N, C-alpha and C positions, 0 to 999 in steps of 0.2 A: 326800620331803615331801607331805604329807597336809593336806587343808582338813577333815578330821573332827575334830568339839571337841563337847566338854561344857562347857556354858554355864550357870552359876548367873547368873541376874539379878535386879534389885530395882528397881521403877520404870524399868525400860529401862536401868539402870547395871548395867554390866559388872561381877561380881565373882570369876570364876573362869572359866578358859578353858583346855583343854587341847589342845596340838597335838602332832604328831608329832616329838619329839626334846626339849619343853619345856613348861612349863606357866607362865602367868601369873597370879598369883592380888591382889586388892586388899588392902593393909595398913591403910590408910587412905584418907580422901576425895582425897589427891593422892600418894599413895604407893604403889607396887606392887612385887611381887617376882616376877621371872623365875627360874626353876630349870631347869636344862639337864639332861638326861638324859645318863648315861652310854654313850659313843659318838657323840655329836654332834659332826659336823663341819660348821662355817657356811662356805658360800658366801657370795658377794653375792647372790644370789637370797632365799637362807634370812635375810639380813640386812634386806634391804626386805620382807619379809613379816611378820619379826618387829616392825619399826618399824610395820607397817601395823596388825599386833594391837596393839601397846603404844596407837595413836593411840585404838582403840575404849575403852581404859580412862580418857581425858582427859574431865573434865567441866569446862563452860563456860570452853573454850578455856584452861585453865590447866595449864601444864607440870607433869609429875609428877617425883616423887624415883622413881627406881630402884635397888632393890637386884637386883643379879645374883650367884646362886649357880649356880658350876660345878661339874661333875663332874673328877675329876682327869684325864681322858682326853679333854676337849673340845677342840675345836680349831678357829682361826677362819683363813680366806684373808686373804691381805695386802688384797685388794678389799673384803671384808667388813668389815675391821677399818677401812679409809680410811672407807668410807660410815658406819659407826656412830660414828665420830669426828667426821665433818662437820658444818660448820654447819646443815646442811640438817634434820637432827631438835633443833634446840635449842629450836625452838617446842614438842617435847614433852616433853624431857627435861631438868630444871632442873639436877639433879645426880646422879652414879650411884655407888655404892658397889659394889665387885666384889669377891666372896668368892671366895678361892681357895686350894686346899689341897695343891697340888703345884707340885714345882720346876718341871718344864716349862711350865705356866701362869704361873706367877710371873714366868718370864723374859719369856713371851710378854703378860703383862700389864704387865710394867715398860716394853717396846719399845712399847706401845700408847699408855702415858702419855708417855713420851719422845718419841717419834718419829710417831706420828698426833697427839699433842696435842689432845685433845678440847677445845672451846672452852666447858666446863661444869666445875665441880668434879667431879672425879673421883679416886677413892683406893682402892687394894689393900687388904684387910683377909684375915686368916685366921679371924676370927672374927665370924659372923654377928651377935651381940648387940653387938658392938663396931661395926660397920658400921652398923647401926639407930640407934644413938647417934648415931654421925657425920653420917649422912645426915640425922637428924630436925632438926639445928641448920641447914640448908639451905633 
């Protein structure tokens, strides 16, 4: 994990940030995309750092719509999934669309939705454009 980042800003509002293992970019006023690099395996510490980075994209205390795009070999610990699903981040994320293109991650994603039960609209997708369409309705 590294705090090195390249950031583009406009009027001190973050539009893009690159971190070790993922990048976050603004897609609209209250919509962001986080894209995970191949080989990223998230632990609780990583999840907390990701949430901190997401908070830096919030404007006017408005929760964000989150599009998360995963590489086929990404994984997340039980503790990381529990933290991300918790009510603790509902003030930051209004709804989340998860783009998953591997069987292993689909199983983990379904487990996340059914067992961790995020308290915000959350759905798995195979296609980024379909995910964006669903997300834009929330």
